[in-house]
C-alpha positions in Angstrom: 0.9 12.2 21.0 0.0 15.7 19.8 -3.3 16.7 18.3 -3.3 19.5 15.7 -5.4 20.9 12.9 -3.2 19.5 10.1 -0.1 17.5 9.3 2.1 16.7 6.3 0.7 13.7 4.4 4.0 11.8 4.4 4.4 12.3 8.2 0.8 11.3 8.9 1.1 8.1 6.7 4.3 7.1 8.6 2.8 8.0 12.0 -0.3 5.8 11.6 1.8 2.9 10.2 0.5 3.0 6.6 4.1 3.4 5.4 7.2 1.7 6.9 9.3 4.8 6.7 8.7 8.5 6.1 10.9 8.4 3.0 8.8 5.5 1.6 5.6 7.6 2.2 7.2 10.6 0.4 8.3 8.3 -2.5 4.7 7.0 -2.8 3.4 10.5 -2.9 5.9 11.6 -5.6 5.1 8.5 -7.7 1.4 9.3 -7.6 0.3 6.4 -5.5 -1.3 8.6 -2.8 -4.5 10.7 -3.5 -6.2 13.0 -1.0 -9.9 13.6 -1.8 -9.3 12.2 -5.3 -6.3 14.4 -6.2 -2.7 13.4 -6.5 -0.7 15.0 -3.7 2.9 16.0 -2.9 4.6 14.8 0.3 4.5 18.3 1.8 0.7 18.7 1.3 -1.3 19.0 4.5 -4.1 16.6 5.5 -7.0 17.5 7.9 -9.5 15.3 9.7 -12.2 14.1 7.3 -9.9 13.8 4.3 -10.2 10.6 2.2 -6.9 9.1 1.4 -6.4 6.4 -1.3 -3.1 4.5 -1.4 -2.4 2.2 -4.3 0.6 -0.2 -4.2 0.7 -3.0 -6.7 -2.6 -4.9 -6.6 -3.6 -3.6 -3.1 -5.7 -0.4 -2.6 -6.2 1.2 0.8 -8.9 3.8 1.4 -8.8 5.5 4.7 -10.6 8.5 6.2 -8.6 10.7 8.6 -10.2 11.0 12.0 -7.3 12.2 14.1 -4.0 14.1 13.3 -0.8 12.9 14.8 2.9 13.7 14.0 4.7 11.1 16.0 4.8 7.4 15.3 2.6 5.4 17.7 1.8 1.8 18.4 -0.5 -0.1 16.1 -3.6 -0.1 18.5 -3.4 3.7 18.8 -2.7 4.2 15.1 -5.9 2.4 14.0 -7.9 4.9 16.1 -6.6 7.8 13.9 -8.4 6.6 10.7 -11.4 4.7 9.5 -10.5 1.9 7.0 -12.8 1.7 4.0 -10.5 -0.6 1.9 -12.0 -3.3 -0.2 -11.3 -6.8 1.1 -8.2 -8.4 -0.6 -8.8 -11.1 -3.2 -8.5 -14.7 -2.0 -4.9 -15.8 -2.1 -5.7 -18.8 -4.3 -7.1 -16.5 -7.0 -4.3 -13.9 -6.9 -1.2 -16.1 -7.3 -1.1 -18.7 -10.1 1.0 -21.7 -9.2 3.0 -23.7 -11.6 2.7 -27.4 -11.0 5.0 -30.0 -12.4 4.8 -33.7 -11.9 7.4 -35.1 -9.4 10.3 -36.7 -11.2 9.6 -35.1 -14.5 13.2 -33.8 -14.8 14.4 -30.4 -15.7 12.0 -28.2 -17.6 12.5 -27.7 -21.3 13.3 -24.3 -22.7 9.6 -23.9 -23.7 8.4 -24.9 -20.2 10.9 -22.5 -18.6 9.6 -19.6 -20.8 6.0 -20.5 -19.8 7.0 -20.6 -16.1 8.7 -17.2 -16.4 5.6 -15.8 -18.2 3.4 -17.2 -15.4 5.6 -15.6 -12.7 5.6 -12.3 -14.5 9.3 -12.4 -15.4 8.9 -12.5 -19.1 11.2 -10.3 -21.2 
């Protein structure tokens, strides 16, 4: 575990386990899902201690402040010491996922019911 002044943002996100792979971190940066101090960033941009990083992915939003710079992937307990998490709490699971309920034994859904189910699940065309 090396301590330096700065590190690439994609490497740092991967090192502290905020991204599963370095390429996933780079893709998130390229897509505009990563902001450093409120500005969109490229994967090669450098991050320093004290920087505020916002990561958006779907409905989740992570906000972290860098406290320590590392370039190698470390275990989860050590990784959490490298940043302060200021993320808002996730919404309750019951409120975030609507569930379609059908009576047992009602048979196959009609075409109209199937379209409503697809719309509910977010698969409407």
